[in-house]
Wavefront OBJ file of the C-alpha trace (Angstrom):
o trace
v 0.059 -0.083 -0.050
v 1.936 2.952 -1.193
v 0.734 5.928 -2.986
v -3.044 5.685 -3.720
v -3.611 4.639 -7.487
v -3.856 7.503 -9.639
v -3.261 10.091 -7.103
v -0.269 12.541 -6.915
v 1.902 13.359 -3.971
v -0.252 16.283 -3.147
v -3.250 14.318 -3.089
v -2.035 11.510 -1.139
v -0.851 14.011 1.504
v -4.313 15.464 1.715
v -5.779 12.004 2.099
v -3.411 11.310 5.013
v -4.346 14.618 6.624
v -7.986 13.829 6.358
v -7.516 10.540 7.626
v -5.559 11.983 10.574
v -8.262 14.417 11.520
v -11.056 11.655 11.559
v -8.796 9.222 13.839
v -7.636 11.889 16.044
v -11.278 12.983 16.522
v -12.269 9.367 17.407
v -9.702 8.301 19.391
v -7.856 11.340 20.736
v -4.037 12.169 20.234
v -2.860 9.658 23.079
v -5.154 6.791 21.697
v -4.111 7.102 18.048
v -1.152 5.310 16.648
v 0.249 6.108 13.277
v -0.578 2.784 12.021
v -4.291 3.722 12.720
v -4.119 6.689 10.308
v -2.137 4.709 7.750
v -4.929 2.206 7.897
v -7.685 4.690 7.643
v -6.088 6.196 4.511
v -5.418 2.988 2.817
v -1.737 3.199 2.932
v 1.249 1.228 4.573
v 3.462 2.884 7.588
v 6.314 3.194 5.445
v 4.292 5.026 2.833
v 2.818 7.504 5.517
v 6.350 8.171 6.726
v 7.341 9.291 3.175
v 5.022 12.307 3.809
v 5.156 12.867 7.654
v 7.879 12.129 10.236
v 5.746 11.718 13.375
v 2.357 11.742 14.911
v 2.675 15.203 16.051
v 3.417 16.454 12.620
v 0.205 14.602 11.525
v -1.797 16.369 14.257
v -0.528 19.830 13.564
v -1.236 19.310 9.615
v -4.501 18.111 10.169
v -5.207 21.024 12.547
v -3.949 23.516 9.890
v -5.883 22.036 7.192
v -9.073 20.875 8.759
v -9.354 22.647 11.967
v -12.191 25.106 12.006
v -11.751 28.924 12.474
v -15.114 30.321 12.219
v -14.298 33.863 12.457
v -11.707 33.542 9.669
v -14.456 31.795 7.453
v -17.046 34.576 8.053
v -14.432 37.324 7.307
v -13.443 35.645 4.075
v -17.213 35.206 3.327
v -18.265 38.682 4.277
v -15.323 41.071 3.487
v -17.498 44.086 3.655
v -19.074 43.399 6.946
v -18.076 45.375 10.166
v -15.715 43.190 12.526
v -18.255 43.935 15.376
v -20.919 42.458 13.452
v -18.901 39.425 12.629
v -17.763 38.934 16.261
v -21.529 38.874 17.085
v -22.136 36.192 14.507
v -19.160 34.255 15.560
v -20.268 34.474 19.241
v -23.744 33.431 18.639
v -22.384 30.251 16.763
v -20.327 29.317 19.850
v -23.466 27.871 21.406
v -23.818 25.267 18.486
v -22.666 21.678 19.039
v -19.112 21.898 17.648
v -18.437 19.967 14.495
v -15.852 17.177 14.833
v -12.922 19.024 13.223
v -13.272 21.795 15.910
v -12.042 19.405 18.562
v -8.667 19.168 16.662
v -7.384 22.271 18.579
v -8.338 20.648 21.705
v -6.309 17.510 21.028
v -3.597 19.605 20.133
v -3.679 21.788 23.168
v -3.979 18.708 25.499
v -0.865 17.011 23.657
v 1.210 20.091 23.921
v 1.070 19.707 27.792
v 3.254 16.403 27.669
v 4.618 16.228 24.260
v 7.681 18.804 23.487
v 7.148 18.533 19.735
v 3.576 19.394 19.839
v 4.023 22.031 22.376
v 6.549 23.738 20.239
v 4.365 23.519 16.848
v 1.316 24.809 18.987
v 3.248 27.767 20.206
v 3.611 28.872 16.563
v 0.189 28.126 15.534
v -1.521 29.848 18.337
v 0.761 33.003 17.950
v -0.041 32.906 14.214
v -3.758 32.904 15.144
v -3.378 35.650 17.816
v -1.231 37.783 15.450
v -3.949 37.518 12.617
v -6.758 38.473 15.082
v -4.874 41.106 16.410
v -4.343 42.698 12.965
v -8.048 42.242 12.164
v -8.960 44.323 15.240
v -6.096 46.880 14.544
v -7.756 47.296 10.872
v -11.188 47.789 12.481
v -9.665 50.470 14.740
v -8.220 52.173 11.959
v -11.530 52.236 10.124
v -13.197 53.654 13.249
v -15.219 50.559 14.051
v -13.634 49.547 17.365
v -12.399 51.963 20.390
v -8.803 52.451 19.673
v -8.117 52.704 23.542
v -8.859 49.047 23.768
v -5.847 46.513 23.608
v -6.249 44.447 20.200
v -4.069 41.891 21.867
v -6.436 41.661 24.771
v -9.338 41.246 22.350
v -7.705 38.466 20.359
v -6.877 36.714 23.621
v -10.390 36.915 24.916
v -11.912 35.870 21.547
v -9.522 32.882 21.577
v -10.256 31.995 24.894
v -14.066 32.017 24.422
v -13.694 29.741 21.183
v -11.643 27.039 22.964
v -13.603 26.991 25.938
v -17.172 26.787 24.169
v -15.718 23.916 22.093
v -15.222 22.040 25.572
v -18.336 23.343 27.398
v -21.025 21.917 25.010
v -24.731 22.406 25.519
v -25.235 18.929 26.823
v -22.952 19.928 29.810
v -24.143 23.347 30.457
v -26.512 25.618 28.388
v -27.977 29.194 28.628
v -31.083 30.544 26.778
v -30.548 32.023 23.360
v -31.926 35.231 24.165
v -29.928 35.621 27.440
v -26.626 34.580 25.515
v -27.236 36.975 22.755
v -27.966 39.757 24.997
v -24.765 39.254 27.144
v -22.743 38.817 23.907
v -24.207 42.146 22.345
v -23.494 43.868 25.495
v -19.613 42.448 25.729
v -18.995 42.962 21.930
v -20.561 46.501 21.621
v -18.770 47.649 24.658
v -15.376 47.877 22.600
v -17.091 49.382 19.564
v -17.211 53.100 18.744
v -20.253 54.840 19.596
v -21.531 55.200 16.062
v -20.957 51.638 15.533
v -22.644 50.731 18.663
v -25.624 52.854 17.388
v -25.689 50.786 14.089
v -25.645 47.352 15.959
v -28.796 48.517 18.051
v -30.832 49.791 15.271
l 1 2 3 4 5 6 7 8 9 10 11 12 13 14 15 16 17 18 19 20 21 22 23 24 25 26 27 28 29 30 31 32 33 34 35 36 37 38 39 40 41 42 43 44 45 46 47 48 49 50 51 52 53 54 55 56 57 58 59 60 61 62 63 64 65 66 67 68 69 70 71 72 73 74 75 76 77 78 79 80 81 82 83 84 85 86 87 88 89 90 91 92 93 94 95 96 97 98 99 100 101 102 103 104 105 106 107 108 109 110 111 112 113 114 115 116 117 118 119 120 121 122 123 124 125 126 127 128 129 130 131 132 133 134 135 136 137 138 139 140 141 142 143 144 145 146 147 148 149 150 151 152 153 154 155 156 157 158 159 160 161 162 163 164 165 166 167 168 169 170 171 172 173 174 175 176 177 178 179 180 181 182 183 184 185 186 187 188 189 190 191 192 193 194 195 196 197 198 199 200 201 202 203
């Protein structure tokens, strides 16, 4: 079982990352063996190692390729929407039951606590995501959407913490009424917006 018949190297790599995402979601990082991922992809272990050197590399590759980033997806789909509006829409979606691929970041964060290779890679990954969101907020401040006196890094940290926490605290463990959540979320998000942006949100 080498490269999949008819597939090029890039396609085989993507097949392995999809298999890794699925197996990590089912078994967790510690419960997954490289052989499990190879079997899921229909490849031999030796064929897998032609593309990835370790289980940690597979985890981070799967996270980068298949990990969900709701805010980034909204920004890409709605380039003309205000960041305040997109924050509200993303926050409202935090109550929805996470799709399987959203758990990849949790597996990576947990694995980082006791695997130095994962920890190093996750430090880079989290920094990249935080810098992206910080830049997004800074752009919104320049456009007058967000109060310029609020720290963009602090906003990025809060948003990241909420996203990670909501993935773990699913509605079957603890839930809150839609209207109550929306009211609180609106108050929090609009508190960082410029006055004119707040008025537009409430209209």
